[in-house]
C-alpha positions as CSV (number, residue, x, y, z in Angstrom):
1,X,106.7,102.1,117.8
2,X,107.9,100.3,114.7
3,X,107.8,96.6,114.1
4,X,111.6,96.1,114.2
5,X,111.9,98.1,117.4
6,X,109.2,95.9,119.0
7,X,111.0,92.8,117.9
8,X,114.3,94.1,119.4
9,X,112.6,94.9,122.7
10,X,111.0,91.4,122.8
11,X,114.4,89.8,122.1
12,X,116.0,91.9,124.8
13,X,113.2,90.9,127.3
14,X,113.7,87.2,126.4
15,X,117.4,87.5,126.9
16,X,117.0,89.3,130.2
17,X,114.6,86.6,131.4
18,X,117.0,83.9,130.5
19,X,119.8,85.8,132.3
20,X,117.7,86.1,135.5
21,X,116.8,82.4,135.3
22,X,120.4,81.4,134.7
23,X,121.5,83.3,137.7
24,X,118.6,82.0,139.8
25,X,117.4,85.5,140.5
26,X,113.7,86.5,140.8
27,X,112.3,88.1,137.7
28,X,111.3,91.8,138.1
29,X,107.8,92.9,137.3
30,X,106.9,92.8,133.6
31,X,106.8,96.6,133.4
32,X,110.3,96.8,135.0
33,X,111.6,94.2,132.6
34,X,110.2,96.1,129.7
35,X,111.9,99.3,130.8
36,X,115.2,97.5,131.1
37,X,114.8,96.0,127.6
38,X,113.9,99.4,126.1
39,X,117.1,100.9,127.7
40,X,119.1,98.1,126.3
41,X,117.8,98.6,122.8
42,X,118.3,102.4,123.0
43,X,121.8,102.1,124.2
44,X,122.7,99.4,121.7
45,X,121.5,101.6,118.8
46,X,123.5,104.5,120.2
47,X,126.7,102.4,120.5
48,X,126.2,100.7,117.1
49,X,125.8,104.1,115.5
50,X,129.1,105.3,117.1
51,X,131.1,102.1,116.5
52,X,129.4,100.4,113.7
53,X,128.9,97.2,115.7
54,X,126.2,94.6,115.6
55,X,123.1,95.7,117.6
56,X,122.3,92.2,118.9
57,X,125.8,91.7,120.3
58,X,125.7,95.0,122.0
59,X,122.2,94.3,123.4
60,X,123.6,91.1,125.0
61,X,126.5,92.9,126.6
62,X,124.1,95.6,127.9
63,X,121.7,93.1,129.3
64,X,124.4,91.5,131.3
65,X,125.4,94.8,132.7
66,X,121.9,95.9,133.6
67,X,121.1,92.5,135.2
68,X,124.1,93.0,137.5
69,X,122.9,96.4,138.8
């Protein structure tokens, strides 16, 4: 796994943690949180490729959607 991808996953994990804390929801296990973050990064890259949008903005939107599930 490349350095930039690792950084994106870490950023997504931090954002997810913040969202869970903000909503006063219990944090999932670290492994589950990592899986959610990886899905966010993958989906953000796919959307960015299609639409040419900013990956970080897309990751935030996806994190909000995943947290709600």
